[in-house]
SERO-4910 file (N, C-alpha, C, O; in steps of 0.05 Angstrom, whole numbers):
BEGIN
 pado doro    nc1    nc2    nc3   cac1   cac2   cac3    cc1    cc2    cc3    oc1    oc2    oc3
  Unk    A  -2800    282   2412  -2778    281   2395  -2772    315   2404  -2751    320   2415
  Unk    A  -2791    336   2401  -2790    364   2408  -2801    371   2434  -2809    394   2439
  Unk    A  -2802    351   2454  -2810    359   2484  -2801    335   2498  -2795    313   2488
  Unk    A  -2801    345   2526  -2797    327   2542  -2817    323   2553  -2829    342   2563
  Unk    A  -2828    289   2557  -2852    285   2576  -2851    271   2595  -2840    249   2598
  Unk    A  -2867    285   2612  -2859    275   2646  -2891    262   2650  -2912    271   2641
  Unk    A  -2887    238   2667  -2918    231   2677  -2924    246   2700  -2906    252   2716
  Unk    A  -2946    251   2703  -2954    275   2730  -2972    253   2743  -2963    243   2764
  Unk    A  -2993    245   2736  -3012    225   2752  -3032    213   2736  -3039    223   2715
  Unk    A  -3042    190   2747  -3060    171   2731  -3090    177   2735  -3097    180   2758
  Unk    A  -3106    180   2719  -3133    184   2729  -3151    162   2718  -3149    150   2696
  Unk    A  -3172    157   2741  -3185    133   2735  -3211    134   2716  -3225    154   2709
  Unk    A  -3213    112   2710  -3239    113   2695  -3266    124   2703  -3284    133   2688
  Unk    A  -3267    122   2729  -3292    133   2742  -3294    160   2744  -3316    170   2748
  Unk    A  -3275    173   2742  -3278    199   2738  -3293    217   2711  -3299    241   2709
  Unk    A  -3296    197   2695  -3309    206   2668  -3338    194   2669  -3344    172   2680
  Unk    A  -3356    213   2655  -3378    199   2644  -3391    201   2619  -3395    223   2609
  Unk    A  -3396    184   2608  -3394    152   2617  -3361    141   2615  -3345    146   2598
  Unk    A  -3358    126   2636  -3331    113   2639  -3322    102   2614  -3339     90   2599
  Unk    A  -3295    104   2606  -3287     98   2581  -3276     67   2593  -3277     62   2617
  Unk    A  -3264     48   2573  -3260     21   2582  -3226     23   2583  -3213      3   2580
  Unk    A  -3216     42   2587  -3185     52   2589  -3183     67   2611  -3202     79   2619
  Unk    A  -3153     67   2626  -3142     84   2643  -3133    110   2629  -3127    108   2605
  Unk    A  -3130    135   2642  -3120    156   2632  -3095    168   2645  -3094    161   2669
  Unk    A  -3077    183   2637  -3059    198   2654  -3057    229   2645  -3062    240   2623
  Unk    A  -3051    238   2666  -3043    268   2657  -3003    266   2656  -2986    255   2670
  Unk    A  -3000    283   2630  -2978    287   2628  -2965    314   2626  -2982    331   2624
  Unk    A  -2939    325   2626  -2929    349   2623  -2905    347   2598  -2884    334   2597
  Unk    A  -2916    369   2575  -2893    369   2554  -2887    395   2557  -2902    415   2560
  Unk    A  -2854    390   2558  -2836    410   2560  -2822    415   2530  -2804    400   2521
  Unk    A  -2834    439   2516  -2812    441   2494  -2778    438   2500  -2766    445   2521
  Unk    A  -2769    428   2480  -2741    421   2482  -2726    446   2468  -2729    450   2444
  Unk    A  -2710    463   2483  -2694    487   2471  -2669    482   2471  -2660    478   2494
  Unk    A  -2648    482   2447  -2660    487   2421  -2673    455   2410  -2667    432   2416
  Unk    A  -2689    466   2394  -2702    433   2375  -2675    417   2366  -2652    428   2364
  Unk    A  -2682    392   2361  -2663    375   2346  -2659    386   2321  -2679    398   2314
  Unk    A  -2642    388   2303  -2640    399   2279  -2636    372   2258  -2615    364   2247
  Unk    A  -2659    363   2257  -2668    339   2238  -2684    351   2214  -2695    372   2220
  Unk    A  -2687    345   2197  -2713    341   2183  -2736    322   2185  -2734    300   2176
  Unk    A  -2761    332   2198  -2780    311   2208  -2789    293   2184  -2789    269   2189
  Unk    A  -2795    301   2159  -2804    280   2143  -2780    259   2140  -2787    236   2136
  Unk    A  -2753    264   2142  -2735    242   2138  -2738    219   2167  -2737    195   2166
  Unk    A  -2741    233   2186  -2738    219   2212  -2766    205   2208  -2767    181   2209
  Unk    A  -2785    216   2204  -2813    198   2204  -2810    171   2182  -2817    149   2188
  Unk    A  -2800    178   2161  -2796    155   2141  -2775    134   2152  -2774    111   2144
  Unk    A  -2754    146   2173  -2737    122   2185  -2754    103   2199  -2759     79   2194
  Unk    A  -2762    121   2220  -2777    107   2242  -2801     88   2229  -2805     66   2240
  Unk    A  -2818     96   2203  -2835     75   2195  -2824     54   2188  -2835     33   2195
  Unk    A  -2804     54   2173  -2789     25   2168  -2780     13   2197  -2790     -9   2200
  Unk    A  -2770     19   2214  -2763     12   2240  -2782     -1   2253  -2779    -23   2263
  Unk    A  -2811     18   2254  -2833      6   2273  -2849    -11   2254  -2870    -19   2264
  Unk    A  -2844    -20   2227  -2865    -28   2207  -2872    -55   2222  -2894    -64   2218
  Unk    A  -2856    -67   2239  -2859    -97   2254  -2840    -87   2279  -2815    -88   2277
  Unk    A  -2853    -78   2301  -2840    -72   2323  -2826    -92   2334  -2806    -85   2346
  Unk    A  -2833   -119   2333  -2815   -143   2339  -2797   -151   2323  -2784   -170   2331
  Unk    A  -2791   -139   2297  -2767   -151   2284  -2745   -134   2294  -2746   -112   2305
  Unk    A  -2722   -149   2287  -2694   -137   2290  -2690   -115   2268  -2706   -114   2250
  Unk    A  -2672    -98   2268  -2668    -78   2254  -2658    -90   2231  -2666    -81   2210
  Unk    A  -2642   -106   2232  -2629   -120   2206  -2649   -137   2192  -2646   -142   2168
  Unk    A  -2676   -147   2208  -2692   -156   2186  -2713   -140   2175  -2726   -146   2154
  Unk    A  -2715   -115   2193  -2733    -97   2176  -2718    -83   2157  -2733    -73   2140
  Unk    A  -2693    -79   2153  -2672    -60   2134  -2672    -81   2107  -2682    -79   2085
  Unk    A  -2656   -104   2120  -2642   -117   2096  -2662   -147   2088  -2657   -163   2070
  Unk    A  -2685   -149   2105  -2697   -170   2094  -2718   -166   2083  -2733   -185   2082
  Unk    A  -2725   -144   2072  -2751   -137   2054  -2736   -123   2025  -2726   -101   2023
  Unk    A  -2738   -140   2007  -2732   -124   1979  -2745   -102   1976  -2729    -85   1967
  Unk    A  -2766    -93   1980  -2781    -67   1978  -2768    -46   1992  -2764    -24   1981
  Unk    A  -2759    -51   2018  -2752    -32   2031  -2720    -27   2023  -2710     -5   2026
  Unk    A  -2704    -50   2012  -2677    -41   1995  -2687    -28   1973  -2676     -6   1970
  Unk    A  -2704    -33   1957  -2710    -15   1930  -2717     17   1943  -2705     37   1936
  Unk    A  -2733     15   1957  -2738     48   1965  -2706     65   1982  -2698     88   1982
  Unk    A  -2699     47   1990  -2670     62   2000  -2654     63   1976  -2641     83   1975
  Unk    A  -2650     48   1955  -2638     53   1936  -2650     78   1922  -2637     97   1916
  Unk    A  -2674     76   1917  -2684     97   1906  -2679    127   1919  -2677    148   1906
  Unk    A  -2679    124   1954  -2672    150   1960  -2645    160   1959  -2638    183   1962
  Unk    A  -2626    137   1956  -2600    142   1959  -2592    155   1924  -2575    174   1923
  Unk    A  -2602    146   1904  -2602    150   1875  -2612    183   1873  -2601    202   1861
  Unk    A  -2639    185   1889  -2649    209   1885  -2636    226   1901  -2636    248   1889
  Unk    A  -2625    229   1919  -2606    252   1934  -2582    256   1921  -2573    279   1921
  Unk    A  -2569    235   1908  -2545    244   1893  -2549    257   1873  -2533    274   1867
  Unk    A  -2571    252   1858  -2584    267   1838  -2588    298   1834  -2582    314   1816
  Unk    A  -2604    299   1861  -2612    325   1862  -2589    346   1874  -2590    370   1872
  Unk    A  -2565    330   1887  -2545    348   1896  -2521    345   1880  -2499    352   1888
  Unk    A  -2524    334   1855  -2502    337   1834  -2477    316   1839  -2456    318   1826
  Unk    A  -2481    295   1860  -2461    276   1864  -2451    260   1845  -2465    242   1837
  Unk    A  -2429    263   1835  -2417    240   1812  -2393    231   1823  -2378    242   1839
  Unk    A  -2393    203   1810  -2362    199   1816  -2342    208   1796  -2345    225   1779
  Unk    A  -2319    194   1801  -2293    195   1788  -2301    188   1754  -2295    202   1735
  Unk    A  -2313    168   1753  -2316    159   1726  -2344    164   1712  -2353    152   1693
  Unk    A  -2351    181   1721  -2375    199   1710  -2403    187   1709  -2422    196   1696
  Unk    A  -2402    162   1727  -2430    151   1734  -2435    147   1756  -2418    139   1773
  Unk    A  -2460    151   1761  -2474    148   1784  -2472    123   1799  -2480    104   1786
  Unk    A  -2462    113   1831  -2460     94   1841  -2446     87   1866  -2442     65   1876
  Unk    A  -2437    115   1875  -2424    105   1901  -2396    110   1897  -2386    118   1876
  Unk    A  -2382    104   1921  -2359     91   1920  -2357     65   1905  -2376     52   1896
  Unk    A  -2324     56   1902  -2320     39   1885  -2324     13   1902  -2311     10   1922
  Unk    A  -2339     -3   1896  -2338    -32   1915  -2321    -54   1909  -2319    -62   1886
  Unk    A  -2309    -65   1928  -2293    -89   1917  -2309   -115   1919  -2312   -126   1941
  Unk    A  -2320   -124   1897  -2333   -145   1894  -2319   -170   1907  -2330   -182   1925
  Unk    A  -2299   -175   1899  -2284   -201   1916  -2284   -194   1944  -2296   -213   1955
  Unk    A  -2276   -171   1964  -2278   -171   1988  -2305   -172   1997  -2307   -174   2022
  Unk    A  -2325   -170   1986  -2350   -169   1994  -2364   -198   1986  -2387   -202   1991
  Unk    A  -2354   -210   1979  -2356   -243   1972  -2377   -244   1951  -2396   -259   1951
  Unk    A  -2372   -227   1932  -2400   -222   1913  -2386   -235   1885  -2401   -237   1866
  Unk    A  -2359   -242   1880  -2344   -248   1858  -2356   -273   1840  -2349   -277   1817
  Unk    A  -2374   -289   1854  -2385   -316   1835  -2411   -305   1829  -2423   -320   1814
  Unk    A  -2425   -280   1836  -2450   -276   1834  -2440   -260   1805  -2422   -244   1801
  Unk    A  -2461   -274   1786  -2462   -261   1757  -2489   -265   1749  -2501   -286   1752
  Unk    A  -2500   -235   1736  -2521   -227   1732  -2519   -234   1700  -2497   -239   1688
  Unk    A  -2544   -235   1689  -2544   -235   1655  -2548   -207   1650  -2563   -193   1663
  Unk    A  -2534   -200   1632  -2529   -171   1621  -2554   -167   1596  -2554   -182   1576
  Unk    A  -2571   -149   1599  -2594   -135   1581  -2573   -132   1558  -2552   -121   1565
  Unk    A  -2573   -140   1534  -2558   -127   1513  -2574   -111   1500  -2564   -101   1480
  Unk    A  -2603   -103   1508  -2622    -73   1492  -2626    -80   1467  -2628   -104   1461
  Unk    A  -2627    -60   1449  -2638    -59   1424  -2612    -64   1401  -2616    -63   1376
  Unk    A  -2587    -70   1413  -2568    -76   1402  -2567   -106   1398  -2550   -115   1382
  Unk    A  -2580   -122   1409  -2581   -145   1406  -2600   -160   1380  -2625   -163   1382
  Unk    A  -2585   -166   1358  -2599   -168   1333  -2599   -192   1331  -2579   -201   1342
  Unk    A  -2618   -212   1317  -2620   -237   1314  -2606   -242   1286  -2615   -233   1265
  Unk    A  -2589   -255   1287  -2572   -259   1263  -2581   -278   1243  -2575   -278   1219
  Unk    A  -2605   -305   1262  -2608   -322   1245  -2633   -314   1223  -2639   -330   1205
  Unk    A  -2646   -292   1226  -2668   -282   1203  -2651   -263   1180  -2639   -241   1183
  Unk    A  -2655   -279   1161  -2641   -267   1134  -2610   -254   1139  -2593   -265   1151
  Unk    A  -2608   -232   1129  -2583   -220   1136  -2588   -196   1148  -2587   -174   1137
  Unk    A  -2596   -202   1173  -2594   -173   1193  -2578   -156   1189  -2583   -133   1183
  Unk    A  -2555   -167   1193  -2534   -152   1199  -2529   -128   1171  -2521   -105   1174
  Unk    A  -2536   -141   1146  -2539   -118   1136  -2557    -93   1129  -2554    -73   1116
  Unk    A  -2579   -105   1146  -2603    -83   1146  -2591    -62   1173  -2609    -45   1176
  Unk    A  -2573    -59   1189  -2563    -45   1206  -2547    -19   1198  -2524    -20   1188
  Unk    A  -2559      0   1202  -2542     26   1192  -2515     28   1210  -2512     21   1233
  Unk    A  -2496     40   1192  -2470     34   1200  -2463     47   1226  -2444     37   1238
  Unk    A  -2478     74   1241  -2469     83   1264  -2483     60   1285  -2470     55   1305
  Unk    A  -2499     50   1282  -2515     31   1302  -2493      5   1300  -2485     -3   1322
  Unk    A  -2483    -10   1279  -2466    -30   1281  -2442    -17   1296  -2433    -31   1314
  Unk    A  -2429      8   1292  -2405     18   1307  -2416     19   1338  -2404      9   1357
  Unk    A  -2438     29   1340  -2441     28   1369  -2441      2   1386  -2432     -2   1408
  Unk    A  -2454    -15   1370  -2457    -45   1385  -2427    -60   1386  -2422    -78   1402
  Unk    A  -2408    -52   1368  -2384    -66   1374  -2369    -47   1397  -2352    -57   1412
  Unk    A  -2378    -19   1399  -2361     -9   1417  -2367    -13   1448  -2351     -7   1466
  Unk    A  -2393    -24   1451  -2402    -32   1475  -2389    -55   1493  -2394    -79   1488
  Unk    A  -2375    -49   1509  -2358    -75   1527  -2376    -89   1541  -2391    -78   1557
  Unk    A  -2377   -117   1534  -2392   -142   1551  -2382   -138   1580  -2357   -141   1585
  Unk    A  -2397   -134   1596  -2390   -140   1627  -2406   -164   1640  -2423   -177   1628
  Unk    A  -2400   -168   1661  -2407   -196   1678  -2432   -185   1692  -2450   -201   1696
  Unk    A  -2435   -160   1699  -2454   -150   1721  -2466   -127   1707  -2455   -117   1687
  Unk    A  -2492   -119   1719  -2509    -95   1712  -2503    -77   1726  -2492    -84   1748
  Unk    A  -2505    -51   1722  -2498    -25   1739  -2515    -28   1759  -2507    -24   1782
  Unk    A  -2544    -37   1755  -2562    -38   1779  -2557    -58   1798  -2564    -56   1822
  Unk    A  -2543    -77   1788  -2534    -98   1810  -2510    -91   1831  -2508   -100   1854
  Unk    A  -2493    -73   1820  -2475    -60   1833  -2481    -34   1853  -2469    -26   1873
  Unk    A  -2501    -25   1843  -2506     -1   1863  -2523    -17   1885  -2516    -13   1908
  Unk    A  -2541    -31   1881  -2563    -53   1895  -2540    -61   1915  -2540    -52   1938
  Unk    A  -2522    -77   1907  -2498    -83   1930  -2492    -63   1941  -2500    -63   1965
  Unk    A  -2482    -44   1934  -2469    -17   1943  -2481    -15   1967  -2470    -20   1989
  Unk    A  -2513     -4   1960  -2531      6   1985  -2534    -13   2001  -2532     -7   2025
  Unk    A  -2540    -40   1994  -2544    -55   2010  -2520    -57   2032  -2524    -54   2056
  Unk    A  -2496    -61   2022  -2469    -58   2042  -2467    -35   2055  -2459    -38   2078
  Unk    A  -2473    -11   2049  -2475     13   2063  -2498     14   2083  -2495     29   2103
  Unk    A  -2519      0   2080  -2536     -5   2106  -2532    -21   2125  -2539    -17   2149
  Unk    A  -2515    -50   2112  -2506    -69   2136  -2484    -54   2147  -2480    -59   2171
  Unk    A  -2469    -37   2138  -2443    -25   2152  -2459     -4   2174  -2447      0   2195
  Unk    A  -2483      8   2170  -2495     31   2187  -2504     14   2211  -2495     19   2233
  Unk    A  -2522     -4   2208  -2533    -22   2228  -2516    -38   2244  -2521    -39   2268
  Unk    A  -2488    -57   2230  -2475    -73   2244  -2445    -61   2257  -2435    -67   2279
  Unk    A  -2435    -43   2237  -2411    -33   2252  -2411     -3   2263  -2397      4   2282
  Unk    A  -2429     13   2249  -2426     42   2257  -2442     42   2282  -2431     52   2301
  Unk    A  -2470     32   2285  -2486     32   2305  -2493     12   2328  -2505     16   2349
  Unk    A  -2479    -16   2315  -2487    -39   2327  -2514    -45   2337  -2517    -59   2357
  Unk    A  -2533    -35   2326  -2562    -34   2326  -2574    -64   2317  -2594    -75   2327
  Unk    A  -2554    -75   2294  -2574    -94   2279  -2588   -116   2291  -2608   -124   2280
  Unk    A  -2580   -126   2314  -2601   -148   2331  -2617   -140   2352  -2623   -155   2371
  Unk    A  -2626   -111   2349  -2638    -99   2370  -2664    -93   2362  -2665    -84   2338
  Unk    A  -2691    -94   2374  -2716    -88   2364  -2725    -62   2370  -2722    -52   2392
  Unk    A  -2739    -47   2345  -2745    -17   2350  -2758    -12   2379  -2753     10   2389
  Unk    A  -2776    -34   2395  -2787    -20   2416  -2770    -16   2439  -2778     -3   2458
  Unk    A  -2740    -31   2437  -2727    -32   2455  -2701     -4   2456  -2683     -1   2472
  Unk    A  -2707     10   2435  -2691     28   2431  -2701     61   2438  -2725     66   2436
  Unk    A  -2684     78   2444  -2695    100   2453  -2686    123   2436  -2672    117   2417
  Unk    A  -2691    145   2438  -2691    174   2421  -2662    176   2410  -2657    183   2387
  Unk    A  -2644    170   2428  -2619    175   2420  -2603    155   2401  -2583    159   2387
  Unk    A  -2620    127   2407  -2610    108   2387  -2619    110   2357  -2606    101   2338
  Unk    A  -2646    125   2356  -2652    128   2327  -2640    159   2316  -2636    165   2292
  Unk    A  -2637    171   2334  -2621    203   2326  -2589    191   2316  -2580    201   2295
  Unk    A  -2576    176   2327  -2550    165   2318  -2554    143   2297  -2533    141   2285
  Unk    A  -2571    127   2287  -2579    113   2266  -2582    134   2241  -2571    131   2219
  Unk    A  -2595    152   2248  -2606    178   2225  -2577    187   2220  -2571    195   2197
  Unk    A  -2561    188   2238  -2537    210   2233  -2523    189   2211  -2521    196   2188
  Unk    A  -2514    163   2221  -2502    143   2209  -2514    140   2179  -2499    140   2159
  Unk    A  -2536    137   2177  -2546    134   2148  -2539    161   2132  -2529    161   2110
  Unk    A  -2543    179   2143  -2540    208   2134  -2511    211   2130  -2506    226   2111
  Unk    A  -2491    201   2141  -2458    205   2132  -2455    183   2120  -2431    178   2121
  Unk    A  -2468    167   2108  -2463    142   2089  -2476    147   2064  -2478    130   2046
  Unk    A  -2486    176   2063  -2505    190   2039  -2530    179   2035  -2537    182   2011
  Unk    A  -2547    166   2051  -2566    159   2053  -2591    178   2073  -2595    180   2097
  Unk    A  -2603    187   2053  -2628    207   2060  -2652    199   2046  -2658    196   2022
  Unk    A  -2667    198   2073  -2700    189   2069  -2715    213   2056  -2739    214   2062
  Unk    A  -2706    233   2038  -2725    254   2029  -2744    240   2000  -2761    253   1989
***
């Protein structure tokens, strides 16, 4: 990343005492000037996901694991929170997503009704609620989807867009890519607002 590597010559195992079980080489490292302007920690984290299993395609490495997608969503939310990125409607969550266009209109998640879900079968619990809680419960709109579901789908769509549309690397394996492909991948993730800090 920070230097050009050139192979100079091979060194046989008989040149060492005791002889090792591997062959050696002499390489030349020439520092790059100017150095690439990237955050090394972010570069390292992205490569760890890509090379977690080097024979996996990038699509499988990024979209095939719920753990990786949760981590990417956490990175996306964290970067937005630190940089005070807020949408027009005042809630965190990214660009508005057309659920029908993404083919998600038939997915319905059960919504958690929170502490306002009072069991009406037990006595007259309605009368036990203070007025302000009753009013708050009546104000809360019932929606079909959770916010987390929308954000998860939004981040998943952003990752899919980077891999398939922007870089066209989704069906490639990490071991077949070069440094420029990874730099382009990191740039596209950053352009979509996904930073691995």
